[in-house]
PAMARSE-729128 format. One record per residue (C-alpha): residue number from 1; residue in three letters; chain; y, x, z. Coordinates in nm, 2 decimals. Each point is the difference from the previous one (the first is absolute). Layout:
REM residues N
(torza NUM,"ALA","A",(Y,X,Z))
...
REM end
This chain:
REM residues 186
(torza 1,"UNK","A",(0.00,0.00,0.00))
(torza 2,"UNK","A",(0.24,0.29,0.08))
(torza 3,"UNK","A",(-0.07,0.15,-0.34))
(torza 4,"UNK","A",(0.09,-0.33,-0.17))
(torza 5,"UNK","A",(0.33,-0.02,0.19))
(torza 6,"UNK","A",(0.08,0.37,-0.09))
(torza 7,"UNK","A",(-0.07,-0.07,-0.37))
(torza 8,"UNK","A",(0.22,-0.31,0.01))
(torza 9,"UNK","A",(0.29,0.20,0.16))
(torza 10,"UNK","A",(-0.03,0.27,-0.26))
(torza 11,"UNK","A",(0.01,-0.26,-0.28))
(torza 12,"UNK","A",(0.32,-0.14,0.14))
(torza 13,"UNK","A",(0.16,0.34,0.02))
(torza 14,"UNK","A",(-0.10,0.08,-0.35))
(torza 15,"UNK","A",(0.11,-0.34,-0.13))
(torza 16,"UNK","A",(0.34,0.01,0.17))
(torza 17,"UNK","A",(0.09,0.35,-0.12))
(torza 18,"UNK","A",(-0.12,-0.07,-0.36))
(torza 19,"UNK","A",(0.21,-0.31,-0.05))
(torza 20,"UNK","A",(0.31,0.16,0.15))
(torza 21,"UNK","A",(-0.01,0.31,-0.22))
(torza 22,"UNK","A",(-0.07,-0.22,-0.31))
(torza 23,"UNK","A",(0.30,-0.21,0.08))
(torza 24,"UNK","A",(0.22,0.31,0.04))
(torza 25,"UNK","A",(-0.11,0.14,-0.34))
(torza 26,"UNK","A",(0.08,-0.33,-0.17))
(torza 27,"UNK","A",(0.34,-0.01,0.16))
(torza 28,"UNK","A",(0.07,0.35,-0.13))
(torza 29,"UNK","A",(-0.09,-0.11,-0.34))
(torza 30,"UNK","A",(0.23,-0.30,0.03))
(torza 31,"UNK","A",(0.29,0.23,0.10))
(torza 32,"UNK","A",(-0.07,0.22,-0.30))
(torza 33,"UNK","A",(0.00,-0.30,-0.24))
(torza 34,"UNK","A",(0.33,-0.12,0.15))
(torza 35,"UNK","A",(0.15,0.34,-0.06))
(torza 36,"UNK","A",(-0.12,0.04,-0.36))
(torza 37,"UNK","A",(0.10,-0.34,-0.14))
(torza 38,"UNK","A",(0.16,-0.32,0.12))
(torza 39,"UNK","A",(-0.06,-0.19,-0.32))
(torza 40,"UNK","A",(-0.13,-0.35,-0.02))
(torza 41,"UNK","A",(-0.30,0.12,-0.20))
(torza 42,"UNK","A",(-0.10,0.25,0.27))
(torza 43,"UNK","A",(0.03,-0.27,0.26))
(torza 44,"UNK","A",(-0.22,-0.24,-0.20))
(torza 45,"UNK","A",(-0.26,0.28,-0.05))
(torza 46,"UNK","A",(0.00,0.07,0.37))
(torza 47,"UNK","A",(-0.04,-0.37,0.08))
(torza 48,"UNK","A",(-0.29,-0.03,-0.25))
(torza 49,"UNK","A",(-0.16,0.31,0.16))
(torza 50,"UNK","A",(0.02,-0.16,0.35))
(torza 51,"UNK","A",(-0.15,-0.32,-0.13))
(torza 52,"UNK","A",(-0.29,0.19,-0.17))
(torza 53,"UNK","A",(-0.07,0.20,0.32))
(torza 54,"UNK","A",(-0.01,-0.32,0.20))
(torza 55,"UNK","A",(-0.24,-0.16,-0.26))
(torza 56,"UNK","A",(-0.21,0.32,0.02))
(torza 57,"UNK","A",(-0.02,-0.02,0.38))
(torza 58,"UNK","A",(-0.10,-0.37,-0.02))
(torza 59,"UNK","A",(-0.28,0.09,-0.24))
(torza 60,"UNK","A",(-0.12,0.28,0.23))
(torza 61,"UNK","A",(0.02,-0.25,0.29))
(torza 62,"UNK","A",(-0.20,-0.26,-0.19))
(torza 63,"UNK","A",(-0.26,0.26,-0.08))
(torza 64,"UNK","A",(-0.03,0.11,0.36))
(torza 65,"UNK","A",(-0.04,-0.36,0.13))
(torza 66,"UNK","A",(-0.26,-0.07,-0.27))
(torza 67,"UNK","A",(-0.19,0.31,0.09))
(torza 68,"UNK","A",(0.02,-0.09,0.37))
(torza 69,"UNK","A",(-0.12,-0.37,-0.04))
(torza 70,"UNK","A",(-0.28,0.11,-0.23))
(torza 71,"UNK","A",(-0.11,0.26,0.26))
(torza 72,"UNK","A",(0.01,-0.26,0.28))
(torza 73,"UNK","A",(-0.19,-0.26,-0.20))
(torza 74,"UNK","A",(-0.27,0.26,-0.06))
(torza 75,"UNK","A",(-0.02,0.09,0.37))
(torza 76,"UNK","A",(-0.01,-0.38,0.09))
(torza 77,"UNK","A",(-0.29,-0.05,-0.25))
(torza 78,"UNK","A",(-0.19,0.30,0.14))
(torza 79,"UNK","A",(0.06,-0.14,0.35))
(torza 80,"UNK","A",(-0.13,-0.34,-0.09))
(torza 81,"UNK","A",(-0.31,0.13,-0.17))
(torza 82,"UNK","A",(-0.09,0.25,0.28))
(torza 83,"UNK","A",(0.07,-0.24,0.28))
(torza 84,"UNK","A",(-0.20,-0.28,-0.15))
(torza 85,"UNK","A",(-0.30,0.23,-0.05))
(torza 86,"UNK","A",(0.00,0.14,0.35))
(torza 87,"UNK","A",(-0.17,-0.17,0.29))
(torza 88,"UNK","A",(0.29,0.05,0.24))
(torza 89,"UNK","A",(0.29,0.24,0.06))
(torza 90,"UNK","A",(-0.03,0.33,-0.17))
(torza 91,"UNK","A",(0.21,0.31,-0.01))
(torza 92,"UNK","A",(0.07,-0.01,-0.38))
(torza 93,"UNK","A",(0.12,-0.35,-0.05))
(torza 94,"UNK","A",(0.15,-0.05,0.35))
(torza 95,"UNK","A",(0.16,0.34,0.06))
(torza 96,"UNK","A",(0.02,0.23,-0.30))
(torza 97,"UNK","A",(0.12,-0.25,-0.26))
(torza 98,"UNK","A",(0.28,-0.15,0.21))
(torza 99,"UNK","A",(0.12,0.35,0.10))
(torza 100,"UNK","A",(0.00,0.12,-0.36))
(torza 101,"UNK","A",(0.18,-0.32,-0.11))
(torza 102,"UNK","A",(0.27,0.05,0.28))
(torza 103,"UNK","A",(0.05,0.37,-0.10))
(torza 104,"UNK","A",(0.04,-0.11,-0.37))
(torza 105,"UNK","A",(0.25,-0.26,0.12))
(torza 106,"UNK","A",(0.21,0.25,0.19))
(torza 107,"UNK","A",(0.00,0.24,-0.29))
(torza 108,"UNK","A",(0.09,-0.27,-0.25))
(torza 109,"UNK","A",(0.27,-0.13,0.23))
(torza 110,"UNK","A",(0.18,0.34,-0.02))
(torza 111,"UNK","A",(-0.03,0.01,-0.38))
(torza 112,"UNK","A",(0.13,-0.36,-0.03))
(torza 113,"UNK","A",(0.29,0.08,0.25))
(torza 114,"UNK","A",(0.09,0.31,-0.21))
(torza 115,"UNK","A",(0.02,-0.21,-0.31))
(torza 116,"UNK","A",(0.21,-0.27,0.16))
(torza 117,"UNK","A",(0.24,0.25,0.16))
(torza 118,"UNK","A",(0.04,0.17,-0.34))
(torza 119,"UNK","A",(0.07,-0.34,-0.16))
(torza 120,"UNK","A",(0.27,-0.06,0.27))
(torza 121,"UNK","A",(0.14,0.35,-0.06))
(torza 122,"UNK","A",(0.04,-0.07,-0.38))
(torza 123,"UNK","A",(0.15,-0.34,0.08))
(torza 124,"UNK","A",(0.26,0.16,0.22))
(torza 125,"UNK","A",(0.09,0.25,-0.26))
(torza 126,"UNK","A",(0.03,-0.28,-0.26))
(torza 127,"UNK","A",(0.22,-0.20,0.24))
(torza 128,"UNK","A",(0.22,0.31,0.04))
(torza 129,"UNK","A",(0.03,0.03,-0.37))
(torza 130,"UNK","A",(0.07,-0.37,-0.06))
(torza 131,"UNK","A",(0.26,-0.02,0.28))
(torza 132,"UNK","A",(0.19,0.30,-0.14))
(torza 133,"UNK","A",(-0.01,-0.11,-0.37))
(torza 134,"UNK","A",(0.16,-0.33,-0.11))
(torza 135,"UNK","A",(-0.11,0.08,-0.35))
(torza 136,"UNK","A",(-0.35,-0.13,0.08))
(torza 137,"UNK","A",(0.13,-0.35,0.10))
(torza 138,"UNK","A",(-0.11,-0.18,-0.32))
(torza 139,"UNK","A",(-0.37,0.09,0.03))
(torza 140,"UNK","A",(-0.05,-0.04,0.38))
(torza 141,"UNK","A",(-0.15,-0.28,0.19))
(torza 142,"UNK","A",(0.17,-0.08,0.33))
(torza 143,"UNK","A",(-0.28,0.11,0.23))
(torza 144,"UNK","A",(0.03,0.36,-0.14))
(torza 145,"UNK","A",(0.34,0.02,0.16))
(torza 146,"UNK","A",(-0.14,-0.10,0.34))
(torza 147,"UNK","A",(-0.08,0.26,0.27))
(torza 148,"UNK","A",(-0.36,0.06,-0.12))
(torza 149,"UNK","A",(-0.25,-0.06,0.15))
(torza 150,"UNK","A",(0.15,-0.18,0.30))
(torza 151,"UNK","A",(0.19,-0.27,-0.19))
(torza 152,"UNK","A",(-0.24,-0.03,-0.29))
(torza 153,"UNK","A",(-0.26,-0.26,0.10))
(torza 154,"UNK","A",(-0.19,0.03,-0.33))
(torza 155,"UNK","A",(-0.04,0.37,0.06))
(torza 156,"UNK","A",(-0.11,-0.05,0.36))
(torza 157,"UNK","A",(-0.26,-0.27,-0.09))
(torza 158,"UNK","A",(-0.14,0.21,-0.29))
(torza 159,"UNK","A",(-0.08,0.28,0.25))
(torza 160,"UNK","A",(-0.14,-0.22,0.28))
(torza 161,"UNK","A",(-0.36,-0.01,-0.14))
(torza 162,"UNK","A",(-0.04,0.37,-0.06))
(torza 163,"UNK","A",(0.15,0.09,0.34))
(torza 164,"UNK","A",(-0.22,-0.24,0.20))
(torza 165,"UNK","A",(-0.33,-0.01,-0.18))
(torza 166,"UNK","A",(-0.13,0.32,0.17))
(torza 167,"UNK","A",(0.10,-0.13,0.34))
(torza 168,"UNK","A",(-0.18,-0.32,-0.07))
(torza 169,"UNK","A",(-0.32,0.18,-0.10))
(torza 170,"UNK","A",(0.01,0.21,0.31))
(torza 171,"UNK","A",(0.01,-0.31,0.21))
(torza 172,"UNK","A",(-0.29,-0.15,-0.20))
(torza 173,"UNK","A",(-0.21,0.31,0.04))
(torza 174,"UNK","A",(0.07,0.02,0.38))
(torza 175,"UNK","A",(-0.10,-0.36,0.03))
(torza 176,"UNK","A",(-0.32,0.05,-0.21))
(torza 177,"UNK","A",(-0.10,0.30,0.21))
(torza 178,"UNK","A",(0.07,-0.18,0.33))
(torza 179,"UNK","A",(-0.18,-0.33,-0.09))
(torza 180,"UNK","A",(-0.30,0.17,-0.17))
(torza 181,"UNK","A",(-0.07,0.20,0.32))
(torza 182,"UNK","A",(0.10,-0.28,0.24))
(torza 183,"UNK","A",(-0.19,-0.28,-0.17))
(torza 184,"UNK","A",(-0.28,0.15,-0.21))
(torza 185,"UNK","A",(-0.14,-0.34,-0.09))
(torza 186,"UNK","A",(0.30,-0.10,-0.22))
REM end
C-alpha cells in the first residue's frame, strides 16, 4: 500500500511540473508571435492553431477514455467468468482482478486529468488571444469570450464523463471485491 501511495505522489509531481513547463513554452511562443507581427492574418492563424490543438487534445482524450472503458469491460468479463466458475471466494477473481482494475483506474485517471488540464490550458490561451484581438469578433461564438472553463457550461459538461468515469469504476471494483468476499453465494 505504501508503494502505491509513493507511486501516486511521484505521478502528481511529474504531472504538475510537466504542465507548468509546457504552458511556459507556449507563452514564450505567443510573445514571439506578438513581436514579429501584429497583422490580422497572423492573429487568425494563431486562433486556428489553438483550435486545432484543442481538437487534437479532445481526440487524445477520446482515445484514452475508449481504451480505459475497453480495458475495464475486459476485466469485468474475466471477473464474471472466473467468479461463476469458482465454488466460492478465490484469490484471482476476488482479489487480483479488483486490485488490477483499481490500479488501471488510477493510472488512467492521471492520463485523463492530464488531457483535461491541457485542454483547459489551450482554452485559456485562446481566451487570452480572443480578448486582446477584436478582429476575431465576426467568427466567434459568445461562449468563447467567457472565462473558460469556469463560465462555459458546455465545456464543463463535455469533460464530466471523462473525469468521473475512472472514479466510478474504482467504486464499482471496491464494491465487487467487498461483496464477493462478504457474500460468496451472490
